[in-house]
LUMMAR-692371 format. One record per residue: x, y, z of N, C-alpha, C, CB in turn. Coordinates in steps of 0.1 Angstrom, whole numbers. Glycine has a CB too. Layout:
BEGIN
+-------+-------+-------+-------+-------+-------+-------+-------+-------+-------+-------+-------+
|   n_x |   n_y |   n_z |  ca_x |  ca_y |  ca_z |   c_x |   c_y |   c_z |  cb_x |  cb_y |  cb_z |
+-------+-------+-------+-------+-------+-------+-------+-------+-------+-------+-------+-------+
|     X |     Y |     Z |     X |     Y |     Z |     X |     Y |     Z |     X |     Y |     Z |
...
+-------+-------+-------+-------+-------+-------+-------+-------+-------+-------+-------+-------+
***
This chain:
BEGIN
+-------+-------+-------+-------+-------+-------+-------+-------+-------+-------+-------+-------+
|   n_x |   n_y |   n_z |  ca_x |  ca_y |  ca_z |   c_x |   c_y |   c_z |  cb_x |  cb_y |  cb_z |
+-------+-------+-------+-------+-------+-------+-------+-------+-------+-------+-------+-------+
|  -154 | -1762 | -1661 |  -155 | -1751 | -1656 |  -164 | -1739 | -1661 |  -144 | -1748 | -1657 |
|  -178 | -1732 | -1652 |  -187 | -1725 | -1665 |  -178 | -1712 | -1659 |  -209 | -1725 | -1665 |
|  -184 | -1703 | -1667 |  -184 | -1689 | -1657 |  -201 | -1680 | -1664 |  -163 | -1678 | -1662 |
|  -199 | -1668 | -1660 |  -208 | -1659 | -1672 |  -202 | -1647 | -1669 |  -226 | -1658 | -1672 |
|  -210 | -1637 | -1676 |  -214 | -1626 | -1675 |  -218 | -1616 | -1681 |  -211 | -1623 | -1672 |
|  -222 | -1606 | -1671 |  -232 | -1594 | -1677 |  -229 | -1585 | -1685 |  -237 | -1586 | -1669 |
|  -229 | -1584 | -1698 |  -232 | -1569 | -1703 |  -246 | -1563 | -1706 |  -226 | -1567 | -1714 |
|  -244 | -1551 | -1701 |  -254 | -1535 | -1698 |  -249 | -1530 | -1712 |  -248 | -1522 | -1682 |
|  -264 | -1526 | -1715 |  -261 | -1523 | -1727 |  -277 | -1509 | -1728 |  -260 | -1540 | -1738 |
|  -270 | -1497 | -1728 |  -281 | -1485 | -1726 |  -283 | -1481 | -1743 |  -275 | -1469 | -1714 |
|  -301 | -1479 | -1740 |  -304 | -1470 | -1756 |  -309 | -1461 | -1753 |  -313 | -1475 | -1768 |
|  -311 | -1451 | -1767 |  -321 | -1447 | -1766 |  -335 | -1441 | -1772 |  -318 | -1445 | -1762 |
|  -332 | -1453 | -1782 |  -340 | -1448 | -1793 |  -351 | -1458 | -1788 |  -333 | -1449 | -1812 |
|  -365 | -1458 | -1790 |  -377 | -1469 | -1792 |  -370 | -1485 | -1800 |  -392 | -1460 | -1804 |
|  -365 | -1479 | -1814 |  -362 | -1491 | -1820 |  -348 | -1489 | -1818 |  -367 | -1495 | -1836 |
|  -335 | -1495 | -1818 |  -323 | -1495 | -1819 |  -317 | -1503 | -1821 |  -320 | -1491 | -1812 |
|  -301 | -1505 | -1826 |  -302 | -1517 | -1832 |  -283 | -1516 | -1822 |  -306 | -1519 | -1854 |
|  -276 | -1523 | -1820 |  -264 | -1519 | -1810 |  -253 | -1536 | -1819 |  -270 | -1521 | -1785 |
|  -243 | -1533 | -1825 |  -236 | -1542 | -1823 |  -225 | -1543 | -1815 |  -233 | -1545 | -1832 |
|  -229 | -1558 | -1808 |  -222 | -1558 | -1803 |  -211 | -1574 | -1800 |  -228 | -1550 | -1796 |
|  -210 | -1580 | -1816 |  -203 | -1587 | -1812 |  -188 | -1588 | -1808 |  -205 | -1593 | -1819 |
|  -183 | -1576 | -1805 |  -168 | -1569 | -1803 |  -168 | -1575 | -1789 |  -167 | -1549 | -1804 |
|  -181 | -1569 | -1781 |  -179 | -1573 | -1771 |  -180 | -1582 | -1761 |  -180 | -1568 | -1769 |
|  -190 | -1591 | -1770 |  -193 | -1608 | -1766 |  -181 | -1617 | -1773 |  -211 | -1615 | -1774 |
|  -173 | -1611 | -1780 |  -164 | -1625 | -1783 |  -152 | -1619 | -1776 |  -161 | -1629 | -1803 |
|  -149 | -1608 | -1767 |  -146 | -1604 | -1761 |  -146 | -1608 | -1745 |  -150 | -1598 | -1765 |
|  -152 | -1607 | -1740 |  -157 | -1614 | -1729 |  -158 | -1626 | -1730 |  -169 | -1611 | -1726 |
|  -167 | -1633 | -1742 |  -165 | -1650 | -1740 |  -148 | -1653 | -1745 |  -178 | -1661 | -1754 |
|  -144 | -1650 | -1754 |  -127 | -1654 | -1745 |  -120 | -1649 | -1735 |  -116 | -1652 | -1753 |
|  -123 | -1642 | -1725 |  -121 | -1637 | -1713 |  -121 | -1651 | -1705 |  -132 | -1627 | -1710 |
|  -136 | -1656 | -1707 |  -143 | -1671 | -1697 |  -135 | -1684 | -1702 |  -162 | -1676 | -1700 |
|  -132 | -1681 | -1714 |  -130 | -1695 | -1720 |  -115 | -1699 | -1720 |  -136 | -1696 | -1734 |
|  -109 | -1688 | -1724 |   -96 | -1686 | -1718 |   -85 | -1698 | -1727 |   -97 | -1688 | -1699 |
|   -89 | -1701 | -1739 |   -86 | -1707 | -1750 |   -91 | -1720 | -1750 |   -74 | -1706 | -1753 |
|   -98 | -1724 | -1743 |  -108 | -1736 | -1738 |  -118 | -1740 | -1752 |  -119 | -1730 | -1723 |
|  -120 | -1745 | -1751 |  -132 | -1749 | -1762 |  -147 | -1750 | -1752 |  -128 | -1769 | -1771 |
|  -160 | -1743 | -1758 |  -173 | -1741 | -1749 |  -183 | -1732 | -1760 |  -168 | -1730 | -1732 |
|  -193 | -1728 | -1756 |  -205 | -1722 | -1759 |  -206 | -1709 | -1753 |  -215 | -1730 | -1754 |
|  -215 | -1700 | -1765 |  -217 | -1688 | -1756 |  -233 | -1689 | -1757 |  -210 | -1673 | -1762 |
|  -239 | -1689 | -1747 |  -254 | -1689 | -1744 |  -259 | -1668 | -1746 |  -255 | -1697 | -1723 |
|  -264 | -1665 | -1755 |  -266 | -1652 | -1755 |  -286 | -1654 | -1752 |  -259 | -1644 | -1773 |
|  -292 | -1643 | -1741 |  -304 | -1640 | -1737 |  -302 | -1628 | -1732 |  -310 | -1648 | -1730 |
|  -319 | -1627 | -1735 |  -324 | -1606 | -1728 |  -335 | -1616 | -1719 |  -335 | -1588 | -1746 |
|  -332 | -1611 | -1710 |  -345 | -1606 | -1697 |  -351 | -1598 | -1699 |  -344 | -1601 | -1684 |
|  -354 | -1593 | -1710 |  -363 | -1582 | -1706 |  -372 | -1586 | -1716 |  -358 | -1566 | -1707 |
|  -390 | -1583 | -1720 |  -395 | -1587 | -1725 |  -399 | -1580 | -1737 |  -402 | -1591 | -1719 |
|  -394 | -1565 | -1738 |  -392 | -1556 | -1749 |  -379 | -1554 | -1758 |  -395 | -1543 | -1743 |
|  -372 | -1565 | -1750 |  -359 | -1567 | -1758 |  -353 | -1572 | -1765 |  -353 | -1567 | -1755 |
|  -349 | -1575 | -1775 |  -345 | -1589 | -1786 |  -331 | -1586 | -1792 |  -357 | -1590 | -1802 |
|  -329 | -1600 | -1791 |  -314 | -1601 | -1799 |  -322 | -1605 | -1819 |  -300 | -1619 | -1790 |
|  -310 | -1600 | -1825 |  -312 | -1600 | -1842 |  -296 | -1604 | -1846 |  -319 | -1582 | -1850 |
|  -298 | -1616 | -1849 |  -278 | -1617 | -1852 |  -285 | -1616 | -1870 |  -265 | -1640 | -1845 |
|  -272 | -1608 | -1873 |  -272 | -1609 | -1890 |  -257 | -1596 | -1892 |  -294 | -1601 | -1899 |
|  -255 | -1607 | -1901 |  -239 | -1605 | -1907 |  -232 | -1592 | -1909 |  -238 | -1610 | -1920 |
|  -243 | -1584 | -1912 |  -239 | -1570 | -1916 |  -236 | -1565 | -1922 |  -233 | -1565 | -1913 |
|  -244 | -1577 | -1941 |  -234 | -1576 | -1952 |  -241 | -1565 | -1958 |  -231 | -1590 | -1961 |
|  -261 | -1568 | -1958 |  -267 | -1557 | -1962 |  -273 | -1547 | -1955 |  -274 | -1562 | -1969 |
|  -267 | -1533 | -1954 |  -278 | -1522 | -1947 |  -290 | -1521 | -1950 |  -276 | -1510 | -1948 |
|  -294 | -1524 | -1958 |  -312 | -1523 | -1961 |  -321 | -1537 | -1953 |  -316 | -1527 | -1983 |
|  -311 | -1539 | -1946 |  -314 | -1557 | -1938 |  -318 | -1547 | -1926 |  -298 | -1573 | -1936 |
|  -316 | -1540 | -1919 |  -317 | -1531 | -1909 |  -326 | -1527 | -1908 |  -311 | -1522 | -1908 |
|  -326 | -1517 | -1919 |  -338 | -1502 | -1915 |  -352 | -1515 | -1925 |  -332 | -1475 | -1928 |
|  -351 | -1529 | -1932 |  -367 | -1539 | -1930 |  -368 | -1544 | -1913 |  -367 | -1558 | -1942 |
|  -359 | -1547 | -1907 |  -358 | -1550 | -1894 |  -365 | -1539 | -1886 |  -344 | -1551 | -1889 |
|  -359 | -1526 | -1888 |  -371 | -1516 | -1879 |  -380 | -1511 | -1882 |  -369 | -1506 | -1876 |
|  -384 | -1517 | -1896 |  -403 | -1516 | -1898 |  -407 | -1520 | -1890 |  -412 | -1523 | -1907 |
|  -409 | -1529 | -1888 |  -413 | -1545 | -1878 |  -423 | -1547 | -1868 |  -404 | -1550 | -1870 |
+-------+-------+-------+-------+-------+-------+-------+-------+-------+-------+-------+-------+
***
């Protein structure tokens, strides 16, 4: 049984990092409902991207923001 969800994320700056782990975890949990599965995350816009970061070192976000 496959399902999908779309999360809308709005930003206000040219470069902005938006933590989404809690939202993704919540949506995945409601889709999977106790069964095993995978989560695929994509961004259909050419000027947006996904950065997977554990958030341990706050300097990493500054470094990525300068790229």
